matplotlib code that plots the C-alpha trace (Angstrom):
import matplotlib.pyplot as plt

x = [-50.9, -52.7, -54.9, -55.8, -57.1, -58.9, -62.6, -63.0, -61.4, -63.4, -66.7, -65.8, -65.0, -68.2, -70.2, -68.5, -69.1, -72.9, -73.3, -70.7, -70.2, -68.3, -65.0, -61.6, -60.0, -62.0, -64.0, -64.8, -63.7, -65.3, -64.3, -62.4, -60.4, -57.6, -54.4, -52.2, -48.8, -46.8, -47.5, -49.7, -49.1, -49.6, -53.1, -54.4, -53.0, -55.2, -58.1, -58.4, -59.0, -61.4, -65.1, -66.3, -63.5, -63.9, -61.3, -61.0, -58.9, -57.3, -57.8, -54.1, -52.8, -49.1, -47.4, -43.9, -41.7, -42.8, -44.6, -48.4, -51.1, -54.7, -56.4, -59.2, -62.7, -64.4, -67.8, -69.3, -68.7, -65.2, -64.9, -62.5, -63.7, -60.8, -57.0, -55.1, -51.4, -51.3, -50.6, -47.7, -46.4, -46.4, -44.7, -41.9, -41.5, -41.3, -38.0, -36.1, -35.5, -35.3, -38.5, -40.5, -42.2, -45.8, -46.6, -49.9, -50.8, -52.3, -55.9, -55.1, -52.9, -55.5, -58.0, -55.8, -54.6, -58.2, -61.2, -63.3, -67.1, -68.9, -71.8, -69.8, -67.2, -63.6, -63.0, -65.7, -64.2, -60.8, -62.2, -63.8, -60.5, -58.7, -61.1, -60.3, -56.6, -57.0, -58.5, -55.6, -53.1, -54.8, -54.7, -51.0, -50.3, -52.2, -49.9, -46.9, -46.0, -44.4, -43.4, -46.0, -45.4, -48.3, -47.2, -48.6, -46.6, -49.7, -50.4, -49.5, -51.1, -54.5, -54.0, -56.6, -55.3, -56.4, -54.1, -56.8, -58.4, -55.3, -55.9, -59.3, -57.8, -54.8, -57.0, -59.0, -56.0, -54.1, -57.1, -57.6, -53.9, -54.2, -57.5, -55.8, -53.1, -55.2, -55.5, -51.7, -50.3, -47.8, -45.0, -45.8, -43.6, -45.6, -43.7, -44.8, -43.2, -43.3, -42.0, -42.8, -43.3, -41.8, -43.2, -41.5, -44.7, -46.8, -44.3, -46.8, -49.2, -46.4, -45.5, -49.2, -49.4, -47.5, -45.6, -42.8, -40.5, -40.7, -38.9, -38.5, -37.2, -34.0, -31.0, -31.3, -32.2, -28.9, -30.6, -33.1, -35.9, -33.7, -32.5, -36.0, -37.1, -34.0, -34.9, -38.4, -37.2, -38.7, -38.2, -39.3, -37.0, -36.2, -35.1, -33.8, -33.3, -29.6, -29.8, -31.9, -34.2, -35.0, -31.4, -29.8, -26.5, -25.5, -24.2, -20.8, -20.3, -18.1, -20.9, -23.4, -21.2, -20.6, -24.4, -25.1, -22.5, -24.1, -27.3, -25.8, -24.2, -27.6, -28.4, -31.4, -32.4, -29.5, -27.1, -28.2, -27.3, -28.9, -32.3, -31.6, -32.9, -31.1, -33.3, -33.5, -35.4, -38.5, -39.7, -37.6, -40.3, -38.6, -35.3, -33.9, -32.6, -29.1, -29.4, -31.5, -29.3, -25.9, -27.4, -29.0, -25.9, -23.8, -26.4, -26.3, -22.5, -22.5, -24.9, -22.7, -19.7, -21.6, -23.0, -19.4, -18.3, -21.2, -20.6, -16.9, -17.5, -20.0, -17.5, -14.8, -17.2, -18.2, -14.5, -13.7, -16.6, -15.5, -11.9, -13.0, -15.5, -12.9, -11.1, -14.3, -15.0, -11.5, -11.5, -15.1, -14.5, -11.3, -13.2, -16.0, -13.5, -11.8, -15.2, -15.8, -12.6]
y = [15.7, 19.0, 17.2, 14.6, 17.2, 19.3, 18.5, 19.3, 16.2, 14.1, 15.7, 15.2, 11.5, 10.9, 12.6, 10.3, 7.3, 7.8, 9.3, 7.8, 9.9, 8.5, 10.4, 9.7, 11.1, 9.7, 6.5, 4.2, 0.6, -2.2, -2.4, -5.6, -5.5, -7.9, -6.8, -5.4, -7.0, -4.2, -3.9, -0.9, 1.6, 0.3, 1.6, 0.7, -2.8, -3.5, -1.4, -3.6, -6.6, -5.0, -4.6, -1.0, 0.5, 1.8, 3.2, 5.5, 4.6, 8.0, 9.8, 10.4, 12.5, 13.5, 11.8, 13.3, 14.2, 12.1, 9.6, 9.5, 7.4, 6.7, 7.3, 4.9, 6.0, 4.6, 3.9, 1.6, -0.4, -1.8, -5.6, -8.3, -10.7, -13.1, -13.3, -10.5, -11.4, -15.0, -16.5, -14.1, -14.8, -18.6, -18.1, -16.1, -18.4, -21.5, -20.4, -19.5, -21.0, -17.5, -15.9, -13.8, -10.7, -10.1, -6.6, -4.7, -1.0, 0.2, 1.4, 5.1, 5.2, 3.4, 6.0, 9.1, 8.2, 7.5, 9.7, 8.9, 8.7, 11.9, 10.1, 8.1, 9.3, 8.8, 6.9, 4.4, 3.9, 3.4, 0.7, -1.1, -1.2, -2.3, -5.3, -6.4, -6.1, -8.0, -10.9, -10.8, -10.9, -13.9, -15.7, -14.8, -16.3, -19.4, -19.7, -19.6, -15.9, -14.7, -11.2, -8.8, -5.1, -2.8, 0.5, 3.8, 6.5, 8.7, 8.8, 12.4, 13.5, 13.2, 15.6, 18.4, 21.9, 23.1, 21.6, 21.4, 18.7, 16.6, 14.5, 13.2, 12.3, 10.5, 8.6, 6.9, 6.6, 4.7, 2.6, 1.7, 0.6, -1.5, -3.0, -4.2, -6.1, -7.0, -10.7, -11.2, -14.1, -13.3, -15.0, -12.8, -9.7, -6.6, -4.0, -0.6, 1.9, 5.7, 8.0, 11.1, 13.3, 14.8, 12.9, 14.6, 16.3, 13.1, 10.7, 9.8, 8.5, 6.5, 4.9, 4.2, 2.1, -0.5, -2.0, -4.4, -2.7, 0.8, 1.4, 4.9, 6.9, 8.4, 8.4, 12.1, 13.6, 13.1, 10.9, 13.6, 11.3, 8.8, 11.6, 12.6, 9.1, 8.8, 12.0, 10.8, 7.6, 5.4, 1.8, -0.4, -1.9, 0.5, 0.2, 3.5, 3.6, 3.2, 4.4, 6.5, 4.4, 7.4, 7.7, 5.4, 5.5, 2.1, 2.7, 1.2, -1.2, 1.4, 4.1, 1.7, 0.6, 4.2, 4.8, 1.9, 3.0, 6.4, 5.0, 3.8, 7.1, 8.8, 7.0, 5.3, 2.3, 3.0, 2.3, -1.4, -2.2, -5.6, -4.0, -1.9, -3.4, -2.9, -1.8, 0.7, 3.9, 2.6, 0.2, -0.4, -0.1, 2.9, 1.2, -1.1, -4.5, -3.4, -0.9, -3.1, -6.2, -4.7, -2.3, -5.0, -7.2, -4.3, -3.7, -7.4, -7.3, -4.1, -5.6, -8.7, -6.4, -4.5, -7.7, -9.1, -5.8, -6.0, -9.6, -9.0, -6.1, -8.2, -11.1, -8.8, -7.4, -10.9, -11.9, -8.9, -9.7, -13.3, -12.3, -9.8, -12.2, -14.5, -11.5, -10.2, -13.5, -13.7, -10.2, -10.4, -12.5, -10.6, -7.3, -8.8, -10.0, -6.7, -5.1, -7.6, -6.7]
z = [39.6, 39.0, 36.5, 39.0, 41.5, 38.9, 38.9, 35.2, 33.8, 36.2, 35.1, 31.5, 32.0, 34.0, 31.2, 28.6, 30.8, 30.9, 27.4, 25.2, 22.1, 19.1, 18.9, 17.5, 20.7, 23.6, 23.4, 26.3, 26.3, 28.4, 32.0, 31.5, 28.2, 27.8, 29.4, 26.7, 25.9, 27.6, 31.3, 31.9, 34.8, 38.3, 38.8, 35.3, 35.7, 38.7, 37.6, 34.5, 36.7, 39.2, 38.9, 39.3, 37.1, 33.6, 31.1, 28.2, 25.1, 24.8, 28.1, 28.6, 31.5, 31.8, 34.7, 34.2, 31.2, 28.3, 30.5, 30.2, 32.0, 31.5, 34.9, 35.4, 36.4, 39.5, 38.0, 40.5, 43.7, 43.5, 43.9, 42.9, 40.2, 40.8, 41.5, 39.9, 40.4, 41.6, 38.2, 37.7, 41.1, 40.5, 37.2, 38.8, 41.8, 39.6, 38.1, 41.4, 44.8, 46.2, 47.7, 45.2, 46.5, 45.7, 44.4, 44.9, 44.4, 47.7, 48.1, 48.7, 45.6, 43.5, 44.5, 44.3, 40.8, 39.6, 38.9, 41.9, 42.2, 43.3, 44.9, 47.5, 50.0, 49.0, 52.2, 51.3, 47.9, 49.4, 51.8, 48.9, 47.1, 50.3, 50.7, 47.2, 47.8, 51.1, 49.2, 46.7, 49.5, 51.1, 47.7, 47.3, 50.7, 49.7, 46.7, 49.0, 49.0, 52.2, 51.2, 49.9, 49.0, 49.0, 47.3, 48.5, 46.6, 46.3, 50.1, 50.4, 47.2, 48.6, 51.4, 51.5, 50.8, 54.2, 56.9, 59.5, 57.3, 57.1, 60.2, 58.9, 55.6, 57.1, 59.5, 56.8, 54.5, 57.1, 58.0, 54.3, 54.0, 57.3, 56.0, 52.8, 54.8, 57.8, 56.7, 56.5, 58.5, 61.2, 59.1, 56.1, 55.7, 54.7, 52.8, 51.6, 49.3, 49.2, 46.5, 44.4, 47.5, 50.6, 53.6, 56.6, 57.8, 57.9, 59.6, 62.4, 59.7, 58.0, 61.3, 62.0, 58.7, 60.7, 57.8, 58.6, 56.0, 54.6, 51.2, 50.0, 47.1, 48.3, 45.9, 44.9, 48.2, 50.1, 52.7, 53.6, 54.3, 56.1, 58.4, 59.1, 60.0, 62.3, 64.0, 64.5, 66.1, 63.3, 64.6, 61.7, 59.0, 56.1, 52.5, 51.2, 47.5, 46.5, 42.9, 40.6, 38.3, 36.2, 34.9, 32.3, 34.3, 35.6, 39.2, 40.0, 42.9, 44.7, 44.4, 45.8, 48.7, 49.7, 49.5, 51.8, 54.3, 54.4, 55.7, 59.0, 59.5, 59.7, 62.9, 61.5, 63.6, 66.0, 63.2, 63.0, 59.4, 59.6, 59.4, 56.3, 53.1, 49.7, 46.8, 43.9, 44.3, 42.6, 39.9, 36.8, 34.1, 32.5, 32.0, 29.3, 30.1, 29.3, 32.2, 34.6, 34.7, 35.4, 37.9, 39.9, 39.7, 41.1, 43.8, 44.9, 45.0, 47.0, 49.5, 49.8, 50.6, 53.3, 54.7, 55.1, 56.8, 59.3, 60.0, 60.5, 62.8, 64.9, 65.0, 66.4, 69.0, 70.1, 70.3, 72.4, 74.8, 75.1, 75.8, 78.5, 80.2, 81.9, 83.3, 84.8, 86.4, 87.8, 89.2, 90.4, 93.5, 94.5, 94.3, 96.4, 98.9, 99.1, 99.7, 102.6, 104.3]

ax = plt.figure().add_subplot(projection="3d")
ax.plot(x, y, z, "-o")
ax.set_aspect("equal")
plt.show()
């Protein structure tokens, strides 16, 4: 993250962009090279399919640990040349009767994890990206997609160092997100995802994003973010992460059940477990299939157990109300008559 905010790498990349120098270490590739067989990071994946982005071959920046990314360079006006994820969505939806969620990287994260232009305001670049994503969401809806997640894990990373400038940044950042999903139909569920940061001090901005569901990295924080959202009166559906995707450990069903029960105890959404979504902390790209599949199976089983508990509790409450109602009707007239006398 320090590298992303340092102007020196940006200046170097812009220099290379305009005056390419043969080098075994840093050479530019065309803006639209074929997507490599292995899925690139979330920003690179979309940048490769957008006009206005350029890439280096070896301009690697450390993300965390042994993970490195190639931040794209915003080299012109960002526009969408064509659908970016519709083909993949259709392939996935064709093999299941269950709804498949569309996945897009949000405009603020696309910008904050890129080297932006210096001649155009960052807000303008974010709006350009947002318009491209808006077109993609409309195409996904046209293909039948009814759940679209627009990730914004880097929302907080773009905050200016001086707190007095936060409001201006958050205003255009929230507007960019809302612009990207503004074309969504009423029946389409809009989801966003936050991770990598502490968000307690920008909760009003998160609420202003107006997403139907907020999913968050949570498993290692002892529900810290969930408690903060509960204290702030956050009223939209929420999906706290139930297990750590950066660990090879496969969580047991018992562990996941306990984790899910802990969410209601925080008071979030008034303890309404029906509005809590079940999901891992983040994406599963760093895990092997031998870890992914049993973890997801256990997560689904844990969700089924909690769902049965909630439905059972609701059934008991309804039964108690039904049993009490005839008594109230029977006593009602007598009480009224007593009052008349």
